[in-house]
C-alpha positions in Angstrom: 63.5 21.2 64.1 66.8 22.9 64.9 67.7 26.4 63.6 70.6 26.8 61.1 73.0 27.8 63.8 72.2 24.7 65.9 71.3 26.9 68.9 67.9 25.3 69.6 64.5 24.2 68.4 62.4 25.9 65.8 58.7 25.3 66.0 56.5 25.4 62.9 52.7 25.7 62.6 50.1 26.4 59.9 46.7 27.9 60.5 44.0 27.3 58.0 40.9 29.4 57.7 38.5 29.3 54.8 40.7 29.0 51.7 43.9 30.5 53.2 46.8 28.8 54.9 49.2 30.9 57.0 52.6 29.6 58.1 54.5 30.5 61.3 57.6 29.7 63.2 58.6 30.2 66.8 61.8 29.7 68.9 59.9 29.4 72.2 56.5 28.1 71.2 55.0 31.3 72.7 55.8 34.1 70.2 55.0 33.2 66.6 56.3 35.0 63.5 54.6 34.7 60.1 56.5 33.1 57.2 55.6 34.8 53.9 52.0 35.7 52.9 49.0 33.4 53.0 48.8 30.5 50.6 45.4 30.1 48.8 44.9 26.3 48.8 41.3 25.9 47.4 42.7 24.8 44.1 43.9 21.6 45.8 40.4 20.6 46.6 38.1 18.3 44.6 35.6 21.1 44.4 38.0 23.2 42.2 38.0 20.5 39.6 34.3 19.6 39.9 33.4 23.2 39.1 35.3 22.7 35.8 33.7 19.3 35.0 37.0 17.5 35.5 36.8 14.2 37.4 39.8 13.5 39.5 40.7 13.2 43.1 43.2 15.7 44.4 42.5 15.7 48.1 43.9 18.1 50.6 45.9 16.5 53.4 47.6 17.7 56.5 51.0 16.2 57.4 54.8 16.7 57.7 57.2 16.3 54.9 60.8 17.1 54.2 62.8 17.0 50.9 66.5 17.3 50.4 66.8 19.0 47.0 70.6 19.3 47.4 71.2 15.6 47.0 73.4 15.6 50.1 71.1 13.3 52.0 70.4 15.9 54.6 67.5 14.9 56.9 65.1 16.5 59.4 64.0 15.1 62.7 60.5 15.9 63.9 59.8 15.4 67.6 56.1 15.5 67.3 53.2 16.4 65.1 49.9 17.7 66.5 46.8 18.3 64.4 44.0 20.2 66.0 40.7 21.2 64.4 39.3 24.2 66.3 
């Protein structure tokens, strides 16, 4: 992903531990900077609804997605996507 100024690539990653997802960006793939606070994602799981006796599949998935909410048909190119379970 290119930065807004078009100067180079911007790398993105998310680290998930327990029920928290933390997002980061980097300009060199070595130094990572946090984006916002952690996101608590446990409410996206099936277990959240099962505890409340609600039958539905929500599922939690890992992937890449981009939406253009401006309506200007702006797109994003992703060179690669790497998923690693450590």
